[in-house]
N, C-alpha and C positions, 0 to 999 in steps of 0.2 A: 055180440050180433051191433050192443052200440058202435062200436068201432065201428063196424061198415056201415051204418045206418048214418053213424055220423061225419066216413068219409065222401059216400057219396055226396052227400049232402052240400060242401065243400068244392069237390071237384067238380062237379058237373055246374059248377056256378062260377067253377074258374078254367082249371085246367086238367080236367077228367077227361079222356078223351074215348070213345064208344069201345079199343078194345081194352081198353082196363076195366069198363064196365059189364061186357062180355065178362074178362078173367073170374071180377068178382062173384060174375054167374055163376060161371064150373063149377067154380069151388066151391059152390051154394049148393049142386048138385052132384057135388063127389066125383067129378070129374076132373078136376084138375086144386092144389092142394096148395095153398097157402100163410102165410103169417099176416094177423092181420094185429098181434100183440108191438109194432114197432108205428111206430108215428113215421118216423124216419124214411119208414119202405113206402108211408103212402105217399109223400108229397114231394118223390122225388124230380115228378113231370113237371111240377107246378115251381119248384125251384130250378127247372130246367128253363122254361119260359123264361124267366130273364139275366138278361147279361152286365156286368160293374160297369161302367161306363169310366166315371170316374167317381172316387167317393170321399180322395178328401183331407187321409191320413199319411201323406209323407211329404220328405221334403222335395222331391221329384216333381211333385205333384205340382206342387205350389210355385215352383220355376217356371211351369206350362201355361202361365198365365201372365198378359200383356191388354192394359186400361185402350182406349179407344176414345176419346173424350171430345168435346167440339170445338175444342180447342185447336183439329186439325183446320178450321174455316173462321177464327178467329173468335171462337165462343168462348167462355170461363167453367165451365164444370166443371166438375173433378169427380173422379171415383179409383177405386181400388177393392183388389180382390184380395183380403188374407182370407189365409186358417187359424183357427184355434185350436185350445188345446182338449175341446172336444171334439176333433174330426171330420169338423165344419168346415164347410165357406161363407165368408158374410162378402157381398158384396155391395158395398157402401158408399156413399157420397154426398155432393151437392147437387142440384140440377137448376141451369140456371136459362133465363132466356133471354141473358143482353145478349149483345152482338150479332143477333140472329140466331143467335144459338139452340140449343133443348136440346141435346143425345149426352149422354156415359153409357159406356156400355166394357165390361174384358170380353176375353176371346181365350180361347187356350193355343198353342202353337199347334204347326199343322201334325199328323199323325192319323195316321193308318188304323181307324179303329173294327173294323171286321166285324161292319155291320150287315151285312147281306142277307137275307135270310127274316131278319125280325123288321114288325109293324111299327114300328117308332118308338120313342124316345119316353121314359117317367122317369117326372124328378120329386124327389119328397125336400117340398123349402116353407120356409115360415115367415111373413111378409108383411109387409106396415100398411097395406089395405091399397097399395097404389098398384098403377096396372106397370106388367116388364116382358120385356120379348125372350122369349128363345130362339137362338142364332146359329144359323147353320149355315159354314160354308165348304167349297167339295173341289176347291185347291188352295194352291199356297201364298196365294197371293196376299197381300194388304187392302188393297182395293176391287173392288169388281164385286157379282152380285152375291151375296146371302141368302139365305132361305130364314125366312120371320115369322114365326107365329105368336098373338099375342096371350098370355092367361089370366089373369087378375088375384091376387089375395086378399085375405083379411086379417086383417090386424092379430099378430100376434100370435097367430093358429097355423097349427103348420096344416100343408097341405100335400098327400100325395095327386099330382096332378102328370096326366094321360095326354100325349100328343103323338097323333099316329103322322108319318115321314108325309103323308097325301095331306096335309092339313097348313102345310108350309108351304108361304106366298115367297114366289121367288122376289127379290126388287134388287134395287141399285140406290142408292142416296140419298132414301127414304119414299120411291116410285116405283110401281109396281112394271113388275116387264114381261114384255107377253111373248108368247111361243118358248117357251121355254123349257125344258123337259121336267117332269114332275121330280122333286126328291128320291129317291130311296138310300134304303139301308148302307148300300155300297158306296155312298158317294162319300160320305159324312168324312171330311179330314179335318176343319176347328168345329168349337161346340161355346160362345157364348149363349151372353144376358146384355141387353140393355136397355133402357127408361128413356121414352121422349113422349113422355103423357104431357106435357104441358102445365107442367105446374112446378110451381121454381120449389126452392127448400131441399130440403136432406130423403133421404130415402137408406132404407135397409132390406137387404135379401138374405135371409140368411139358408144353403143351402145343406138337405145334409147329403145326399147322391141323387147320379144322374146314370140310368140304367137303361138300356136297351129292353124291347119287351117283346114276345110272337104274339099275342094272344091279351087280349087287355082283358085283368077280370074288371068280372061287372060288379064287386060285392069294392068298386073304387070309385070318386068321382071323375069326372073329366070332364073339362074345361076346353072348351072351343075352341079354336080366335073369335073375336068378338069384336077385332076391331072394326069401325065404318067406315072409317077414315078412306079414300082412294089410295092414301100413301099409306104403307108397311107397316 
């Protein structure tokens, strides 16, 4: 019984469906015989809730990232995405407001991520107390509309950040674009990070993984798009 009540507690707060609750009930009255001794069996559906998109543990993944900084418009900001021996990736560099610059970014090469049916992305990351943008492009082009969502970080603290596709704002060169289709999982072709918080100096965002999720777990922290600037 301890295993059953513990499973129901965590499951209802996360991904346990009513069909699973009914299964537990029927087993309790002897109509269905299920085995409760294996934790792996109890949390199969929780594992199915998320799909790993990027986990930074192969050379092939390292080759999928490229930097796009404000030097394309005369700025002098710098950034790169480098992989660590611990299976994480670090987006780091120096942001500069000189020459009307002020942004640094990295992004993946175009890929078909096959995220239809998922509600959004969840990232596990450790920042430096600065604000970053999670960015998605829906085509193979270098320039054009990008969907952007801001998130804050706490210095040197690992955080789990959920961002639903509905929270992403369509932007073009820093300005919001009206009358554009809302983002959905099947549209994702490029994923990236950007910093453009108007603060000179070094920055660092370490990322452990990026996954797609079907249901946001209640036990995790949700950080919304908090940008109040008319430009995303």
